Every structure is written in structure tokens, then in C-alpha cells.
N, C-alpha and C positions, 0 to 999 in steps of 0.2 A: 571427222577431221575438224569441223568447226568447234566441237566441244573441246578437243585436244588443244586447239589454238587458244581458246578462251582460258583453259586451265593454265596453259603456259604463261599467258599474259598476267593472270592473277598471281601466279607464283613469283614472277619477276617483280610485280608491284609490291608484294608482301616482303620479299627479300630486301628490296630497296628501302622500304619503310623501316624494317628492323635495323638495317645499317645506319639509317639516319638517326633513329632513336638511340642506338648504341653510341654513336659519335657525340650526340648531345649529352648523354649521361657521362661519358668520359670527360667532356669539357667541364661539366658541372663539378665532378669529383676533383678535377685538377684545380678549379677555382677555389673550392672549399679547402683543399690541402694547402694551397698557397696562402689563403687567408689565415688558417691556423698557424702556419709557420711564421708569418709576419707578426701575428699577435704574440706568439711565444717569444720571438726576438725582441719585440717592443717591451714585453714584461721583464725579460732578463736584463736588458740593457740598463734600465734605471737602477736595478739592484746592484749591478756591477759598478755603475757610476757612484752609487751611494757607498758601496764598500770601499771604493777608491778614495772617496772624499772624507770618510770618517776619520782616518788618522790625521788628515790635514786639518780638520775642524778641531780635533783634540790638541794638536800642536799649536794652533792659533790661540785656543783658549788658554793653554799654559803660558804662551808668550804674553798674552794680554794680561794675565795675572801678575807676572813679574814686572811688566811695564807699569801696571796700575800701582803696584806696591812701591816701585821706584818713584813714580810720580807723586804719590801721597807723601812719601818720605821727604822729597824735596820741597813740596808745598808746606809741610809742617815746619820747615826751617832747619838748616843743617846744624845750627848751634845746639838747641835743646834736643832735637831728635838724635843727634850724634852722641850726646851725653847719655841719653836713655839707652841707646844701642850699646854703648860701652858697659853700662850696668848689666845688660842682658848677657854680653859676652863674658864678662868677669864672673857673674853669678853662675852661668852654665859651666865654666871651667872649674870653679871650686866644687860645684855639685857633682860633676862627673868624677873628679879626683876623690871626693869623699865616698861616693858610691863604690868605686873600685876598691878603696882601702877597706871599707866596711865589709864588702863581700869576701875579701881576702882574710879579714879578721874573724869571720864566722867559722866556727869549728864544732866538731861533735864532742861536747863536754862529757857525755855519758861514756863514750868509748875511752876518752882520756882518763876519766876517773877509774874505769875498770883496769886499764893498762897500769896506772899508778898503783892501784891496789895489788895487782899481781906482782909488780916489781918490788913493792915493799915486802911481800911475803917471801919472794925468792932471793932478792939481792940486797934488800935494805934500802936506806935512804939514798945511797949513791946510785943505785940502779933506777930508783924512782926519779931522781933529778936528771938522769940521762934521758929518760923517756920525755920529760918536760922540755929538756933542751932541744930535742929533735922534733918537737911538735910546734908548729907556728900558731900564733894567735894570742890574745890577751889572757885567756884562761890558763894556758900553759905557763905563761910568764908569772901569773899570780901563784900558781901551784909551785913553781920553782922557788919563789921567794919564801913561801911558807915552809917548804921542805928544807930550805937552807937554814932556817931558824929553829927547826924542830929539835936539834940537839940541845938547845938551851932549855926552854920550857914551852908549854902550850900557849901561855900568855904572850910570849915574844913572837911565836909563830902567828898567832891571831892578829897582833898589831901589825906585823909585816904584811899579812894578807890584806888587811883593811887599808893600810897606807898605799901599798902598790896598786890596790884596786882603784883608789882615787887617781893615781897617776895614769892608769890605763883609761879611765873614763875621760880624763883630760885629753888624751891622745885621740879618743874617738870623737870628741866634740870640737876638735881643732878646726878653726876657720869656718865653722858653721854659723857663727855670729855675723860673718860678712854676708852670707846669703840673706839673712834676715834684714841686714842693713840695706841691701840692694832692693829687697821687696818693698821696704818702706820708702826708699829714695826715688824709685822709678815713677810711681804715681805723683809724688810731690813735685818732681821736676816737670811732669806733664801738666799739672795744675799751674805751676809757675809760668810755663810757656803759654798756657791758655790765657792767664791774666795779662801777660805782656802783649799777646796778640790782640786782646780786646782793647787794650790801651792804644795800640797802634791803629786799630780800626777807628776808634773815636778821634784820634789825631788826624786821620785822613778825612773824616767827616768835617772836622773843624776847619781843615785847610781848604776843602772844597766849598764850604759855606752852604752846603745843601745836604739834606737827608736822602741820599740816593740809595735805593735797595741793593744795588750791586756792590757799593762800598761796604755796607753793613754785612751782607751775606758772605762776601769774600773774606772779610776779616774774621768773622765768627767761624767759618769753615776751617781756615788755617789754624785758628786758635784751638779748636776742638781736636784737631789731629794729634797734637802733642799729648793730650789727655788720653785719647784712645790708645796710642802707642804705649804710654806709660802703664796703663791698666793691663794691657796684653802682656807686657814684660813681667809685671807683678804676678799675674796669674800663672804664667809658665814657671817662674822661680818658686812660687808657693807650692806647686805640685811636687817639685823636686825636694823642697825643704821638708814637707810633711813625710815624704818617703824616708829621707835621711834620719829624721827624728825617730820615726817608728823603728827603723833598723837599729839605731843606737839603744833605744829602750829594750829591744829584744836581746841585744848582746849584753847589756848591763844586767838584766834579769838572769841570763844564763851564767854570768860571772858570779852573781850572788849565790845562786843555787849550788854552783860548783865549789865555791868557797866553803859553804856549810858542809858539803860532802867531804872536802879535804880535811876539815877539822875533825870530823867523825873518824876518818881513816887514821889520823894522827893519834886520836884518843885510843882507838882500838890497838894501834901499834905500840903504845906505851904500856899497855897491860901485859 
């Protein structure tokens, strides 16, 4: 009986100890879980805040750029800066108009030459002129003028092709000289604004009677803004001007090659 009582007491003691250890382990697991969850939330929250703040930062940067550009434009002086801006607007307008015109004037001269050759063989000069009349572009116009004089002689047809080629070249180069004028005028206006700004800065120094760094720095900064703006305008227009000139050269070369092909067709048609 004594042994049984001792065993019973020991069993109760062991069960109580196991329950105590189990509850302690459960508390520790719960604390670790809460710590992990809190850490995850803390890590996720800044990421979400950063994602929410990114568009705002980009919008602020864009707004600051426009505000800075407006501020620099006003600091440079509305007089000269406005004239330089007008050069940019007019130059871009002419450049865009020329680019559209030149792209519309570009045509497949090889296909046109083949169609004219087939028309000459099947329907004669009238059919060939009808093909040229229905085809847009300067090459088709030159072909039409040459075919229109083909009944006289080859020399008359060649003169008509050369003369009308010059007319078409003039149409291609129309108003391009204005772009080159604005390219030269914009930096010169900027330099003039710089010189006038420097003169005004020295006038302020003379009026103040003292060589203050703020007067000199402010005047020089305002003076240089016009030069920077003029150079930027000239660079932008120069890029468009070079593209237009290269496009004109390409079309003129195409016109010359097509004219030679047309004269060969007329020679073969006379035989």
C-alpha cells in the first residue's frame, strides 16, 4: 500500500510537470509567432508606403522641371527669350511641314518606270502619260513632261525633263532657307542678350558704387541664360534641318536616275 501511494504521488507529480512544460512551450511558440508576424508587417508596411510615394515623387519631379524651366525663362528676360522662342516655334512649324511634304513626295521610281514601259508597249504615249498622271510625286511629274514632248524629238523631251526637274527641286527646297536662318539667328540673339545683360550688371555695380559678388553673379547668370536657350534652339533646328537636306538629296538622286531611265525608254520606243 505504501509503495502504491508513493507511485501515485510520483505519477501525479510527473503529470503536473509535463503540463507545466507544455504550457511554457506553447507560450514560447505563441511569442515567436507574434514576433514573426510583427516583423513581416513591419517589413511590408515600408514597401507599401514606398510604392504609394513613388508616383507622388515622380509627379513632384515633373512639376519641379516645368517650374524650373518657367523660372529660368522669366529670369532670362521676356524680351530676348521670347524672340528666341518664336524662332523655335517658326522653325519647327516649317520643318514639320517640309518633312510631311517630302514623305508624300517619296515614291517607288522603279515601279513607276516599269509601269510606264509596259504602258508604252501596250498603249503608246497616251497610256504612259495616264500612268504618270495617276501617280503622285515629282518623278511622275517629270515623266509626264518628258512623255508630253516625246512626239517632237528626243532633244525636246530631254530639255523638258531637265527644266521640269529644276522646278521640282525648287519645290522640294521651298522654305528650307528659313530653317537655316533661324538656326543662325537663335544663338546670335542669345549672345546679344548676354552682352546686354552684362552691360546691365556693370550698370548696377556702377550705381551701387561697390563690387558686390551678388550683383555680378546675378547679372552674369541672367545674361548667360539667353545664350543657353539660343544654343538649345539652334541644336534642335539643326537636327531637323540635316534630316530634311538628306531627304531632299535622296529624292533628287532618285529623280536623276529615273530621268535617265525615261530617256532610255523613249530611245527604245523610237526604234
